[in-house]
C-alpha positions as CSV (number, residue, x, y, z in Angstrom):
1,M,-23.4,-22.3,44.7
2,E,-25.3,-21.4,41.5
3,T,-26.3,-17.8,41.1
4,I,-29.8,-16.6,40.2
5,E,-30.3,-13.5,38.1
6,V,-33.8,-12.0,37.7
7,L,-34.4,-10.6,34.2
8,V,-36.9,-7.8,34.4
9,T,-38.4,-6.2,31.3
10,T,-39.6,-2.6,32.0
11,M,-39.9,0.9,30.5
12,G,-39.1,4.4,31.5
13,Q,-37.2,3.7,34.6
14,A,-34.9,6.4,36.0
15,D,-33.4,4.5,38.9
16,F,-33.4,1.2,40.8
17,R,-36.5,1.6,42.9
18,L,-38.0,-1.5,41.2
19,Y,-35.5,-3.7,43.1
20,E,-37.3,-3.0,46.4
21,T,-40.8,-2.7,44.9
22,M,-40.5,-6.2,43.4
23,N,-39.0,-7.5,46.6
24,L,-36.0,-8.8,44.7
25,Q,-33.4,-10.7,46.8
26,T,-30.9,-11.9,44.2
27,D,-28.9,-10.4,41.4
28,A,-31.1,-8.6,38.9
29,L,-30.9,-7.2,35.4
30,F,-33.4,-4.5,34.3
31,A,-33.9,-4.3,30.5
32,N,-35.2,-0.8,30.4
33,Q,-36.7,0.7,27.3
34,A,-36.3,4.5,27.7
35,D,-35.2,7.6,25.9
36,R,-31.5,7.1,26.6
37,A,-28.8,4.5,26.1
38,S,-26.9,3.6,29.3
39,D,-25.4,0.8,31.3
40,E,-25.7,1.3,35.1
41,E,-24.9,-0.9,38.1
42,R,-25.7,-0.8,41.8
43,V,-25.0,-3.0,44.8
44,I,-28.3,-3.4,46.8
45,A,-28.4,-5.4,50.0
46,G,-25.2,-7.1,48.9
47,R,-26.7,-8.1,45.5
48,R,-25.7,-6.9,42.1
49,A,-28.4,-4.9,40.2
50,R,-27.8,-3.8,36.7
51,M,-29.8,-1.7,34.3
52,I,-29.4,-1.7,30.5
53,S,-31.3,1.2,29.1
54,T,-31.9,1.4,25.3
55,K,-34.1,3.4,22.9
56,T,-35.4,0.2,21.3
57,R,-39.1,-0.7,21.5
58,G,-40.9,-4.0,21.6
59,L,-41.2,-6.5,24.4
60,A,-39.6,-9.5,22.6
61,I,-36.6,-7.3,21.7
62,N,-36.3,-6.2,25.3
63,R,-36.4,-9.7,26.6
64,N,-33.7,-10.7,24.1
65,L,-31.5,-7.8,25.2
66,A,-31.8,-9.1,28.8
67,L,-30.8,-12.6,27.6
68,M,-27.8,-11.2,25.8
69,H,-26.5,-9.3,28.8
70,A,-27.4,-12.0,31.4
71,Q,-24.6,-13.4,33.6
72,G,-26.4,-15.6,36.2
73,D,-26.3,-19.4,36.2
74,I,-30.1,-19.6,36.4
75,L,-32.1,-16.8,34.7
76,L,-35.5,-16.0,36.2
77,F,-37.9,-14.0,33.9
78,A,-40.1,-11.3,35.3
79,D,-42.2,-8.3,34.4
80,D,-42.1,-5.1,36.4
81,D,-45.6,-5.7,37.9
82,Q,-44.4,-8.8,39.8
83,A,-43.6,-9.1,43.4
84,F,-41.4,-12.0,44.6
85,A,-42.0,-14.1,47.7
86,E,-39.6,-14.1,50.6
87,G,-37.0,-16.8,50.1
88,Y,-37.6,-17.4,46.4
89,E,-33.9,-17.9,45.8
90,E,-33.8,-20.9,48.1
91,T,-37.0,-22.3,46.5
92,V,-35.6,-22.1,43.0
93,L,-32.2,-23.5,43.9
94,H,-33.7,-26.3,45.9
95,A,-36.0,-27.3,43.0
96,F,-33.1,-27.5,40.6
97,A,-31.0,-29.5,43.1
98,A,-33.9,-31.9,43.8
99,H,-34.5,-32.5,40.1
100,P,-31.1,-32.8,38.4
101,K,-32.7,-33.4,35.0
102,A,-34.3,-30.0,35.0
103,D,-32.9,-27.4,32.7
104,A,-35.9,-25.1,33.0
105,I,-38.7,-24.9,35.6
106,K,-41.8,-22.8,35.4
107,F,-42.9,-21.9,38.9
108,Y,-46.3,-20.6,39.9
109,C,-47.0,-16.9,39.8
110,A,-50.4,-16.0,41.2
111,S,-52.5,-13.1,39.8
112,E,-53.8,-10.4,42.1
113,N,-56.6,-9.8,39.6
114,E,-59.4,-12.3,40.1
115,A,-60.7,-11.7,36.6
116,R,-57.4,-12.9,35.2
117,A,-56.6,-15.7,37.6
118,L,-53.7,-18.0,36.5
119,P,-54.0,-21.8,36.8
120,N,-51.6,-23.9,38.8
121,V,-50.5,-27.5,38.5
122,S,-51.1,-30.0,41.3
123,S,-47.6,-31.6,41.2
124,F,-44.1,-31.2,39.7
125,Q,-44.5,-32.5,36.2
126,R,-43.1,-32.3,32.6
127,A,-44.0,-29.1,30.8
128,T,-46.5,-29.3,27.9
129,L,-48.4,-26.7,25.8
130,R,-51.4,-27.4,28.0
131,N,-49.8,-26.6,31.4
132,T,-47.6,-23.7,30.4
133,M,-49.5,-21.4,28.0
134,A,-51.7,-19.6,30.4
135,G,-49.0,-17.9,32.5
136,G,-46.5,-16.6,30.0
137,V,-42.9,-16.5,31.2
138,H,-43.7,-15.1,34.6
139,A,-41.5,-17.0,37.1
140,L,-39.8,-19.1,34.5
141,A,-36.3,-20.2,35.5
142,V,-33.9,-21.4,32.8
143,R,-30.2,-22.4,33.0
144,R,-28.2,-19.8,31.0
145,S,-26.2,-22.6,29.5
146,V,-29.4,-24.0,27.8
147,I,-30.2,-20.6,26.4
148,Y,-26.8,-20.4,24.7
149,R,-26.6,-24.1,23.8
150,Y,-29.8,-23.9,21.7
151,G,-29.7,-20.2,20.7
152,L,-33.0,-19.5,22.4
153,L,-34.5,-16.1,21.8
154,F,-38.0,-14.5,21.8
155,P,-39.5,-14.1,18.3
156,I,-39.3,-10.4,17.5
157,G,-42.1,-10.4,14.9
158,V,-44.8,-10.7,17.5
159,G,-45.5,-9.4,21.0
160,A,-46.2,-5.9,22.5
161,G,-44.9,-3.2,20.1
162,Q,-45.6,-5.3,17.0
163,F,-48.6,-5.6,14.7
164,Y,-49.3,-9.1,16.1
165,D,-49.1,-7.8,19.6
166,S,-49.1,-11.0,21.7
167,G,-47.8,-14.6,21.7
168,E,-44.0,-14.0,22.1
169,D,-44.0,-15.8,25.5
170,S,-46.0,-18.7,24.3
171,L,-43.7,-19.2,21.3
172,F,-40.6,-19.1,23.6
173,L,-42.1,-21.7,25.9
174,K,-43.0,-23.9,22.8
175,A,-39.3,-23.6,21.8
176,L,-38.2,-25.0,25.1
177,I,-40.7,-27.9,24.8
178,D,-39.7,-28.6,21.2
179,R,-36.0,-28.8,22.1
180,R,-36.8,-31.7,24.4
181,I,-34.7,-30.3,27.2
182,G,-35.5,-31.0,30.8
183,F,-38.5,-28.5,31.1
184,F,-40.8,-28.9,34.1
185,V,-43.7,-27.1,35.8
186,S,-43.7,-26.7,39.6
187,P,-46.7,-25.9,41.8
188,E,-44.5,-23.9,44.2
189,Q,-45.4,-20.2,44.2
190,I,-42.5,-17.7,44.1
191,A,-44.3,-14.5,43.0
192,T,-47.5,-12.6,42.4
193,V,-48.3,-10.4,39.4
194,S,-50.8,-7.6,39.5
195,Q,-52.2,-7.9,36.0
196,R,-54.4,-4.8,36.6
197,E,-53.8,-3.6,33.1
198,S,-52.8,-5.4,29.9
199,T,-50.4,-3.9,27.4
200,W,-51.9,-5.9,24.6
201,F,-55.4,-7.2,25.4
202,Q,-58.0,-4.5,24.5
203,G,-61.0,-6.8,24.4
204,Y,-62.2,-9.4,22.0
205,T,-61.7,-7.3,18.9
206,E,-61.2,-8.3,15.3
207,H,-57.5,-7.7,15.7
208,F,-57.4,-10.0,18.8
209,F,-58.9,-12.9,17.0
210,I,-56.7,-12.5,13.9
211,T,-53.6,-12.3,16.1
212,T,-54.7,-15.4,18.0
213,G,-55.0,-17.4,14.8
214,Y,-51.6,-16.2,13.7
215,I,-50.0,-17.4,16.9
216,Y,-52.0,-20.7,17.0
217,A,-50.7,-21.5,13.5
218,Q,-47.2,-21.5,15.0
219,L,-48.1,-23.2,18.3
220,Y,-50.2,-26.1,17.0
221,G,-49.4,-26.5,13.4
222,A,-51.8,-28.9,11.7
223,A,-53.9,-29.0,14.9
224,A,-54.4,-25.2,14.8
225,G,-58.0,-25.6,13.5
226,L,-59.0,-27.6,16.6
227,A,-57.4,-25.0,18.9
228,I,-59.3,-22.3,17.1
229,L,-62.6,-24.1,17.5
230,R,-61.9,-24.6,21.2
231,R,-61.0,-20.9,21.8
232,A,-64.1,-19.7,19.9
233,W,-66.2,-22.0,22.0
234,R,-64.7,-20.8,25.3
235,V,-65.3,-17.1,24.6
236,R,-68.7,-17.4,23.0
237,G,-71.4,-15.5,24.8
238,L,-69.1,-13.4,26.9
239,A,-70.5,-9.9,27.4
240,E,-67.3,-8.2,26.1
241,N,-67.3,-10.4,23.0
242,R,-69.5,-9.0,20.2
243,F,-68.5,-11.7,17.8
244,G,-70.5,-14.9,17.4
245,F,-68.9,-18.4,17.4
246,W,-68.4,-18.8,13.7
247,E,-67.4,-15.1,13.2
248,A,-64.6,-15.6,15.8
249,V,-63.6,-18.9,14.0
250,R,-63.5,-17.0,10.6
251,L,-61.2,-14.3,12.0
252,M,-58.8,-16.7,13.7
253,R,-58.6,-18.8,10.5
254,R,-57.8,-15.6,8.7
255,G,-54.9,-15.0,11.1
256,E,-53.8,-18.6,10.5
257,R,-53.7,-18.1,6.8
258,E,-51.8,-14.8,7.2
259,F,-49.0,-16.8,8.9
260,L,-49.0,-19.6,6.4
261,R,-48.9,-17.1,3.5
262,R,-46.3,-14.8,5.0
263,P,-43.3,-14.0,2.7
264,R,-40.4,-16.3,3.4
265,A,-36.7,-15.8,2.8
266,E,-35.5,-17.3,-0.4
267,E,-33.2,-20.4,-0.3
268,P,-29.6,-19.5,-1.0
């Protein structure tokens, strides 16, 4: 039988309490950014739990560390504010068995915060930018062989801990789509996420819109302008958004230009 390993990105952990807090029921690897460097292992309820602690900082870097140390056949991404449903192992394994063309499946992870509700799909379907972007990599299951075959990693220039402090999950999902592997979305719920606090969203600030434009330039390419207009329209008039429609567009287009004009490595 294939093995599932949950990859949890976290910070400041001193022990393995998260294993029970998150209701984990499979092997798990905790990528723990802390003030020490260590490699620990425990057997909990007959399952293997490992913790790789490093002094590095940055969410994308931490996710990549988890990928580099992963050993399971199917890797399931998680943050430390998630709680898994009973029997998620069977749900994930059954989905891959029932869909042999699937190399990656994004399951539904419900938000406990009504203000940050996450959408779900109505049926098992091929993954697209439209049906994957909202939920990040919460409850994303990927065959480890695919990660190694395509050299898939999270972009370390963006995400929490970087100047452009969001978007690393979206760019990783886009990489899965662009590789044209068997990437699907499932309506089956296997976890919940608290989303009580955001490590990166501090409101609709100037920096937020610039970062959004920077990420959209990578996600949508020539269609980034349309995506920017759509985003500005959706957040117009929100009480917490002090920027008007065209001001938000201007800031996002500035972020788009920052990406397009970024320094590039010289050709050898």
